[in-house]
C-alpha positions, 0 to 999 in steps of 0.5 A: 928245708921242709916246705908246707904244702898249700897254695899261696894267693898272689894278687894286687891285694897281697900288697896289703899284709897285716901290720905285724907281718909287715913289721916282722924282721927279715931274721924272723921271716927267714926262720919261718921259711926254714921251718917250711912257711912259704908265705914268709918267703913271699913277704921277703920277695916283696920286701926286697924286690925294689933293692934287688931289681936295682942291683941286678939292673945295674949289671944287665940294664935290660928289663926282661933279662933283669926280671929273669935274673931276679927270679933265678936269684930268689929261687936260688935263695930259697933252695939254699936258705939253710945255708944262710947263717945270719952272719950278714943281713939277709938283704946283703946275702940276697944281693950277692946272689943277685949280683952273681947271677947277673954277672953270670948272665953278662958273661954269657952274652955273645957280644959282650965288650969287656971293659977290662980291655980299656983303660979307666978313662977310655972306658968312661969316655966310650961308655958315656957316649952310648945311645940313651936307652928307651924310656917308658911313657910315664918317664916323659912327663912331669917329674918323671922326666927328671928321673929319666935323665938320672936313670939314663945318665946312670945307665951310661956309666961304666959297669963297675962304676954304675954298680957301686953308685947304684948300691951306695946312692940309690939303694943306700947301702953303706961302704962295707955292705957294698964292698961285701956284695961286690967282692971288693975292698972298701977303698975301691968302693970309695974311689969308684963312687967318687969317680962315678959321681964326677961322671954323673954330674958332668953328664947330667949338668945339674944337681940330682939330689933327692931324685936319686931315691925315685930312680928305677922304681919297681912297684905295683904290677911289676912287683906282683909279676915277679912275686907270681912267677917266683911263687909259681916256680916254688910250687912247681918245685914242691910238686916235683918232690911230691910235697 
């Protein structure tokens, strides 16, 4: 991949792209990136920030490390963009990179408790009784309180169940895409999704329905922060190559 030199301006105003750029397919943007158009990669980052955040968070659950993992996933995707052949959707390919990065970080945690050491029911029981994560102030008012309840309940799901639920119900991937991202069979995806729903419903004790789509937002300043750091690393990499 050859990268054209030149600064990429990242600011709040960058969210307002030209309509034709906003409608441009991932495949065309990837083609532009392969030709060296770094601005096309920025569009891909913004387009996939929300979904990648949710997928990585389903593994790690801690905000700062989630964003670090996202940056590494984007950087890896850029470095290996020539290996993307289009057999799968770019978004699915990116999610696999993000999930793998998150899992690698999880394995490096010194105090990681492996759910493999527990039976399925023991894992469900022990994990669901963990303390609720701290919520942001915005999540404590109005409808955000409902979103916070859903997010907290999802966070208490066992890891394997939470990842399937996030990809299927929150990110709206289909069964085949979820199986590909997580590296498991479609039957396993269906089984874990069914069990995750049961655990979630018991925990929340109310219908969650459309609230799921509002969970784990990653927009505005948070989106801009990731874009800024990813593009900074890209420019630094170019500079190190003398481009």
